[in-house]
C-alpha positions in Angstrom: 117.0 39.8 46.0 115.0 36.7 47.1 116.5 36.8 50.6 115.3 40.3 51.6 111.8 39.5 50.1 111.6 36.4 52.3 112.8 38.3 55.4 110.3 41.1 54.7 107.4 38.5 54.3 108.5 36.8 57.5 108.5 40.1 59.5 105.0 41.0 58.2 103.6 37.6 59.2 105.2 37.9 62.7 104.0 41.4 63.3 100.5 40.4 62.2 100.4 37.5 64.7 101.5 39.6 67.7 97.9 40.7 68.7 96.8 37.0 68.6 99.7 36.0 70.8 98.8 38.8 73.3 95.2 37.7 73.3 96.2 34.1 74.1 98.3 35.2 77.0 95.5 37.4 78.5 93.1 35.2 80.3 90.4 37.8 80.3 90.3 38.1 76.5 88.1 35.6 74.5 89.4 34.6 71.1 86.8 32.3 69.6 85.4 31.7 66.1 82.1 30.2 65.2 81.6 28.8 61.7 78.0 28.1 60.5 78.0 25.5 57.7 74.3 24.7 57.4 71.1 26.6 56.6 69.4 28.4 59.5 66.2 26.8 60.7 64.2 28.8 63.3 62.9 25.9 65.4 62.2 26.1 69.1 62.7 22.6 70.6 60.5 21.2 73.4 62.2 20.9 76.7 61.4 20.0 80.3 60.0 22.6 82.6 62.6 24.2 84.9 60.9 24.1 88.3 63.4 26.0 90.3 62.3 29.2 92.0 64.0 32.3 90.5 66.9 33.7 92.5 68.7 37.0 92.5 72.4 36.6 92.2 74.3 38.5 94.8 76.2 41.2 92.9 78.9 41.0 95.6 79.4 37.3 94.9 80.2 37.4 91.2 82.4 39.7 89.2 81.8 40.1 85.4 84.5 39.0 83.1 86.1 41.8 81.1 85.7 41.2 77.3 88.0 43.2 75.1 88.6 42.9 71.4 90.5 44.8 68.6 89.1 45.5 65.1 91.5 45.8 62.2 90.0 47.2 59.1 91.0 45.3 55.9 89.6 45.6 52.3 88.6 42.3 50.8 87.9 42.2 47.1 85.6 39.5 45.8 84.1 38.9 42.4 81.2 36.9 43.8 78.0 38.7 44.6 75.6 36.6 46.8 71.9 36.7 46.0 69.5 38.3 48.5 67.5 36.1 50.8 64.2 36.8 52.6 64.2 37.5 56.3 63.3 34.4 58.4 60.0 34.5 60.2 59.9 33.0 63.7 56.6 31.9 65.0 56.5 32.7 68.8 55.3 30.2 71.3 51.8 30.7 72.7 51.7 32.6 75.9 51.6 30.5 79.1 48.1 30.3 80.4 47.6 32.3 83.6 45.0 31.8 86.4 43.5 34.6 88.3 42.7 32.8 91.5 44.0 30.4 94.1 42.3 28.7 97.1 43.9 26.8 99.9 41.9 25.0 102.6 43.0 22.8 105.5 42.2 21.5 108.9 44.2 19.9 111.7 44.2 18.7 115.2 43.9 21.1 118.1 40.9 22.5 116.1 43.2 24.2 113.6 41.6 25.7 110.5 43.5 27.2 107.6 42.1 29.2 104.6 43.9 31.3 101.9 42.2 33.0 99.0 44.0 34.9 96.2 42.6 36.8 93.3 44.7 38.8 90.8 44.4 40.4 87.4 45.8 38.5 84.4 48.6 39.5 82.1 48.9 43.2 81.4 51.9 45.4 80.4 50.8 48.4 82.4 48.8 47.3 85.5 48.1 44.6 88.0 45.7 44.4 90.9 44.3 41.8 93.3 43.3 40.8 96.8 44.6 38.1 99.2 43.0 36.9 102.4 44.5 34.4 104.8 43.5 32.9 108.1 45.2 30.4 110.4 44.4 29.5 113.9 44.4 26.8 116.6 42.0 26.4 119.6 43.4 23.4 121.4 44.2 22.9 125.1 47.5 22.0 126.7 47.8 19.2 129.3 45.1 17.2 131.1 42.9 18.4 133.9 42.6 16.5 137.1 39.0 16.3 138.6 40.3 15.6 142.1 42.8 18.5 142.5 44.2 21.4 140.5 46.6 20.0 137.9 50.2 21.3 137.5 50.2 20.3 133.8 46.8 21.7 132.6 47.0 25.2 131.0 43.6 25.3 129.5 42.9 26.6 126.0 46.1 28.0 124.4 44.7 29.7 121.2 46.4 31.7 118.5 44.7 33.3 115.4 46.0 35.4 112.6 43.8 36.9 109.9 45.1 39.1 107.1 43.3 40.8 104.2 45.1 43.0 101.6 44.1 44.8 98.5 47.0 45.7 96.2 47.7 47.3 92.8 50.4 48.6 90.5 50.2 51.0 87.5 53.0 51.9 85.0 52.6 55.2 83.3 54.5 56.3 80.2 56.8 53.3 80.7 58.9 55.4 83.0 57.1 55.5 86.3 55.5 52.9 88.5 52.7 53.7 91.0 51.8 51.2 93.7 49.3 51.0 96.5 47.9 48.5 99.0 45.4 48.6 101.8 45.4 46.0 104.6 43.8 44.8 107.8 45.3 42.3 110.2 44.0 40.7 113.4 46.3 38.8 115.7 44.7 37.1 118.7 46.0 35.0 121.6 45.7 34.7 125.4 48.0 35.0 128.4 47.6 31.3 129.0 50.9 30.8 130.9 49.6 29.5 134.2 48.5 26.0 135.2 45.5 25.1 137.4 47.7 24.6 140.4 49.3 28.0 140.0 45.9 29.7 139.6 44.6 27.9 142.8 47.7 28.5 144.9 48.1 32.2 144.0 44.5 33.4 143.8 42.4 30.6 145.3 40.4 30.2 142.1 39.5 27.4 139.7 39.8 27.8 135.9 36.0 27.7 135.2 35.5 30.7 137.4 37.8 32.9 135.3 36.3 34.5 132.2 38.5 33.9 129.1 38.2 37.5 127.8 39.7 38.8 131.0 43.2 37.6 129.9 43.0 38.0 126.1 45.5 39.8 123.9 44.1 41.1 120.6 45.9 43.3 118.1 44.2 44.9 115.2 46.2 46.7 112.5 45.1 48.9 109.6 47.7 49.9 107.1 48.0 51.8 103.8 51.1 52.0 101.5 51.6 54.3 98.5 54.7 54.2 96.3 56.2 56.0 93.3 59.4 55.0 91.5 61.1 55.7 88.2 62.0 52.9 85.8 64.7 54.8 84.1 68.1 53.1 84.8 70.3 54.9 82.2 73.7 56.3 83.2 73.7 60.1 83.9 69.9 59.9 84.5 68.4 60.8 87.8 66.3 58.0 89.4 64.1 58.2 92.4 61.7 56.2 94.6 59.4 57.2 97.4 57.1 55.2 99.7 54.7 56.4 102.3 53.3 53.9 104.9 50.6 54.6 107.5 49.9 52.0 110.2 47.3 52.2 113.0 47.5 49.6 115.7 44.6 49.4 118.1 44.8 46.7 120.7 43.1 45.3 123.8 43.3 47.3 127.0 42.9 50.6 125.0 46.3 50.6 123.5 46.8 52.6 120.3 49.9 53.3 118.2 49.8 55.4 115.0 52.9 55.2 112.8 53.7 57.2 109.7 56.8 56.2 107.7 58.5 57.8 104.7 61.2 56.0 102.8 62.7 57.6 99.8 65.9 57.5 97.8 67.5 59.2 94.8 70.3 57.8 92.7 72.5 59.1 89.8 74.9 57.1 87.7 78.1 58.6 86.4 81.6 57.7 85.1 84.8 58.2 87.2 88.0 59.0 85.3 86.3 58.1 82.0 86.6 54.5 83.0 84.8 53.4 86.2 81.0 53.2 86.5 79.6 54.6 89.8 76.2 55.3 91.3 75.6 57.8 94.0 72.6 57.4 96.4 70.8 59.4 99.0 68.4 57.4 101.2 66.1 59.2 103.6 63.7 57.7 106.1 61.4 59.1 108.7 59.5 57.1 111.3 57.0 58.9 113.6 55.1 57.1 116.4 52.2 58.4 118.4 51.4 56.2 121.4 48.2 56.4 123.4 47.2 54.3 126.5 44.1 54.9 128.5 43.0 51.6 130.0 39.7 50.7 131.6 40.9 47.2 132.5 44.2 45.2 132.7 44.9 41.5 132.1 43.6 39.1 134.7 46.1 38.7 137.6 47.3 42.3 137.7 48.4 43.7 141.1 45.8 45.5 143.1 48.0 48.6 143.2 47.8 48.7 139.3 44.0 48.2 139.3 43.6 51.0 141.7 45.1 53.4 139.1 42.5 52.7 136.4 40.3 55.6 135.3 37.2 54.3 137.0 39.1 54.1 140.3 41.1 57.3 140.2 39.9 60.5 138.6 43.4 61.5 137.5 44.0 58.2 135.7 47.8 57.9 136.4 48.2 55.0 134.0 47.1 57.2 131.0 50.0 58.2 128.6 50.4 60.0 125.4 53.8 60.3 123.7 55.3 61.2 120.4 58.5 59.5 119.2 60.5 59.9 116.0 63.5 58.6 114.1 65.1 60.5 111.2 67.8 59.0 109.0 69.9 60.3 106.1 72.1 57.7 104.3 74.3 59.0 101.5 76.5 56.4 99.8 78.2 55.5 96.6 78.7 52.1 94.8 81.5 51.5 92.2 84.0 48.9 91.0 87.7 49.6 91.1 90.4 47.1 90.0 88.1 44.1 90.7 87.0 45.5 94.1 83.3 46.2 94.6 83.1 49.1 96.9 80.1 50.5 98.9 80.9 53.5 101.0 78.8 56.0 102.9 77.5 57.0 106.3 74.2 56.8 108.3 73.3 59.9 110.1 70.5 59.5 112.7 68.5 62.0 114.7 67.2 60.1 117.7 63.9 61.5 118.9 62.9 58.0 120.1 65.1 57.5 123.2 65.4 61.3 123.5 62.0 62.7 122.7 61.7 66.4 122.5 65.4 67.2 122.3 66.8 64.5 120.0 70.4 63.3 119.7 72.6 62.8 116.6 74.3 59.5 115.9 76.7 58.8 113.0 77.3 55.2 111.9 79.6 53.7 109.2 78.1 52.2 106.0 81.0 50.5 104.1 81.4 47.2 102.3 84.4 45.9 100.2 84.1 42.7 98.2 86.4 40.9 95.8 86.4 37.6 94.0 89.5 35.4 93.6 90.5 32.4 91.4 87.8 32.8 88.7 85.0 33.5 91.2 85.9 30.4 93.3 86.2 32.5 96.4 84.5 35.8 97.2 85.5 37.7 100.3 83.6 40.6 101.9 84.4 43.0 104.7 81.7 45.2 106.3 81.5 48.0 108.8 77.9 49.1 109.4 75.6 50.6 112.0 72.0 51.7 112.4 69.2 52.4 114.9 66.0 50.3 115.0 62.8 51.3 116.8 61.2 48.8 119.2 57.7 50.0 118.9 54.6 48.4 120.5 53.7 46.9 117.1 57.3 45.4 116.7 57.6 44.1 120.3 54.3 42.2 120.2 55.4 40.3 117.0 58.4 39.0 118.9 56.7 38.2 122.2 52.9 38.3 122.1 52.6 38.0 125.9 53.9 41.5 126.8 52.2 43.8 129.3 50.0 46.6 128.0 51.9 49.9 127.7 55.3 48.2 127.7 58.3 50.6 127.6 59.8 51.2 124.2 63.4 52.0 123.2 65.4 52.1 120.0 68.3 49.7 119.6 71.6 51.2 118.4 74.2 48.9 117.0 77.7 48.9 115.3 78.6 45.8 113.3 81.9 44.6 111.9 81.7 41.5 109.7 83.8 39.3 107.5 82.3 36.8 105.0 83.7 34.2 102.7 81.7 32.5 100.0 83.0 29.4 98.2 81.5 28.6 94.8 82.8 25.0 94.8 80.7 24.0 91.8 77.3 24.7 90.3 75.8 22.3 92.8 77.6 23.3 96.0 77.7 26.7 97.8 79.4 27.3 101.1 79.2 30.5 103.2 81.3 31.3 106.3 81.0 34.5 108.3 81.9 36.1 111.6 80.4 39.3 113.1 81.2 41.5 116.1 78.4 43.8 117.3 78.3 46.5 119.9 74.6 46.9 120.9 72.9 49.5 123.2 69.3 49.1 124.3 69.1 45.6 122.8 65.6 44.1 123.3 65.0 41.2 125.7 62.3 40.1 128.2 61.5 39.1 131.7 58.4 38.3 133.7 56.5 41.4 135.0 56.2 41.0 138.8 53.2 43.3 138.8 51.1 40.3 137.5 50.7 37.6 140.2 50.3 34.6 137.8 53.8 35.0 136.2 52.3 35.0 132.7 52.9 38.6 131.5 56.3 39.8 130.3 57.9 43.2 130.2 60.7 44.3 127.8 64.1 45.0 129.1 66.9 46.7 127.3 70.6 45.6 127.6 73.9 47.0 126.5 76.2 44.3 125.4 78.7 43.0 122.8 78.0 39.9 120.7 80.3 37.7 118.6 78.5 35.6 116.0 80.2 32.8 114.1 78.3 30.8 111.6 78.0 29.3 108.2 75.6 27.8 105.7 75.9 24.9 103.1 73.7 24.3 100.1 73.7 21.3 97.7 71.5 21.4 94.7 71.1 18.4 92.4 69.2 19.9 89.5 65.6 20.3 90.5 65.2 16.9 92.2 67.0 17.5 95.5 68.1 20.5 97.5 70.0 20.2 100.9 70.6 23.1 103.2 72.4 23.3 106.5 73.2 26.3 108.6 74.2 27.1 112.2 75.3 30.0 114.4 77.3 30.2 117.6 77.0 33.2 119.9 79.3 34.8 122.5 77.7 37.5 124.7 79.2 40.0 127.1 77.0 42.3 129.2 78.3 45.8 129.8 76.3 46.0 133.0 78.0 44.5 136.0 77.5 44.2 139.8 79.7 43.5 142.8 79.2 40.2 144.7 81.5 40.7 147.6 84.8 42.0 146.3 84.2 40.4 142.8 82.7 42.3 139.9 80.5 40.0 137.7 78.3 40.5 134.6 74.6 40.6 134.9 72.9 37.7 133.1 71.4 38.2 129.6 68.0 36.6 129.1 66.4 34.8 126.1 69.6 34.7 124.1 70.6 31.0 123.2 74.2 30.0 122.9 73.7 28.5 119.4 71.1 27.6 116.8 71.2 25.1 113.9 69.0 23.7 111.2 69.0 21.1 108.4 66.5 21.1 105.5 66.0 18.7 102.6 63.6 19.5 99.7 62.6 16.9 97.1 60.7 17.4 93.8 59.8 14.2 92.1 58.8 14.9 88.5 56.9 18.0 89.6 54.3 15.7 91.0 55.4 15.0 94.6 57.1 17.9 96.5 58.4 17.4 100.0 60.3 19.4 102.6 61.8 18.0 105.8 63.3 20.4 108.4 65.3 19.7 111.6 65.8 22.6 114.1 68.0 22.9 117.2 68.1 25.7 119.7 70.6 25.8 122.5 69.8 26.3 126.2 68.3 29.7 126.8 68.7 31.6 130.1 65.4 33.1 131.3 65.7 34.1 135.0 67.8 34.1 138.1 67.1 32.1 141.3 68.4 33.1 144.7 69.3 30.3 147.1 68.8 30.5 150.9 72.5 31.5 151.3 72.0 34.5 149.0 73.8 33.0 146.0 72.3 33.6 142.6 72.1 30.9 139.9 70.9 31.3 136.3 67.9 29.3 135.2 67.8 27.9 131.6 65.0 26.7 129.3 66.0 23.2 128.1 67.5 22.4 124.7 64.9 22.8 122.1 64.8 20.4 119.1 62.1 19.9 116.5 61.3 18.3 113.2 58.8 19.7 110.6 57.4 18.1 107.5 55.6 19.3 104.4 54.4 17.1 101.5 52.4 18.1 98.5 50.9 15.9 95.8 50.0 17.8 92.6 47.1 15.9 90.9 47.0 18.4 88.0 47.5 22.1 87.4 44.3 23.0 89.2 44.2 20.6 92.2 46.7 19.4 94.7 46.7 17.9 98.2 49.1 18.7 101.1 50.1 17.5 104.6 51.9 19.8 107.0 53.3 18.5 110.3 55.0 20.6 113.0 56.9 19.3 116.0 57.0 15.8 114.8 59.2 14.7 117.8 56.3 15.7 120.1 58.5 17.7 122.4 56.8 19.9 125.0 59.2 22.7 124.7 59.1 26.2 126.3 60.0 29.1 124.1 58.9 31.6 126.8 58.9 30.8 130.5 55.7 29.2 131.7 54.4 28.9 128.1 54.5 25.2 127.0 53.9 24.4 123.3 51.6 21.8 121.5 53.1 18.4 121.2 52.5 18.0 117.5 50.4 19.9 115.0 49.1 18.2 111.9 47.3 19.8 109.0 45.6 18.2 106.0 44.2 20.2 103.1 44.0 21.0 99.4 44.7 23.8 96.9 42.4 24.5 94.0 42.3 26.9 91.1 39.0 27.7 89.5 39.3 27.5 85.7 38.2 30.6 83.8 
């Protein structure tokens, strides 16, 4: 009888251990036990401040581990009855002191003032509001004048100025909805300074002092208002929504005006697929409407006499006057879900193009798909993308890229299809490496060339190319706690123009302007005990084609802007929480580079200043 009892006991023990064996073999199941052997003491230890800016972890890059467990109910009889204990009381840390203002003042060479003022409300669960005002400018000259003859190196004063004032506020109602609004004004000022004294004299027979500076100014004023509403409910099987309305009015020199109204809204709903997989369905809708008006009474200095003859005071019919309405409409339905470790984003972008086809409109359909998966315990994350969209090149957008464009420049919307592959390597907590490649098919891609209707060769006009582009690049980040951060990135580009021409019996591609062959950058950031903070940045931009020269024999050759290299430095010394001092230096290598043809840069811009918070 003893033997069957032993066998039965052995089988019971073996069967009871099977779930544990299974759990040990499954790498996704955690089987840990924590034993507390001392009394609980609710103490919050002091620690060093973590001075690393918050980051949002890319959801495509990391996959959550699945945590499964099994509960077996078992009755346990005990004769011991423990005595009741009182609940522990934890005394919370005092709230961190907040400041409701911030002032930054500085001044540099080339007569370069800097001022920033911020004011915001203090801690509140339901509302926040404030104002921010910034100004930065420079009023220096480029080159040296020659009293004996017009200099080929003197470009006179080359100013830029940017002023921005914004009022903002947010309000949370019933803990479920957030209302937001902001009102802003921006002034962006510069001059068409891209001509030397010798150019001015040889082309127009004038000296610089005889030309009034306002006659070749470029000033852009923008008024904007934004209103937003969004739900804060993120529960599954709950409808969420967000809507934003933006109104922008651009009024610029030479009687240019562009009024833009934008609506951007989306709805989302979370649900379960096959009682197992979580998914969220979205519907994203946008509308962009542009009303352009141009009724000039003057044009930038150097305009062709044929253009000047068309101004309203010269011709009663005012042929230069224009009034157009352009619009872009987009619907983007898509769904996000996780299936067998794959993160999947699938949808489509449906565009109604009333921008390149005003009045009639044209429908475009683009893919919107992304598939991502992590391998080897998140060591490698791979992503494939197929996307497309249409982007409007409005007056307000073009002037932010090239501030020296001609008034009433032609506008087009860029259509693009993109195929991309990305690999992210999480080598350690300190090292992050990204590699990517992208193939793009672009129609009406924005570029620039000099406008031959302006004799001084200092005014640009937009051109729109159809091309394919291959982009290969990567980035590397090394983070040593909060003391040191190193970043390096670079891109290499291969372009192919769809437009060709015949030279003799040979068909050749037309050149593509202002598209460098590569760009690269290295940046090092140091934080020494939260007292001295520094940033050193190196930049490199490859040779950039900008024009075509025709030789005496009729042969064309492409002209290039030289290789651009630069070094920038920022250093801040924090005296205390309220006061700090900073040094900002741009173009430390003192290179006289040309980002646009005939527009040389400063040789080095240095700015000294301080920041101060008024105690309250």
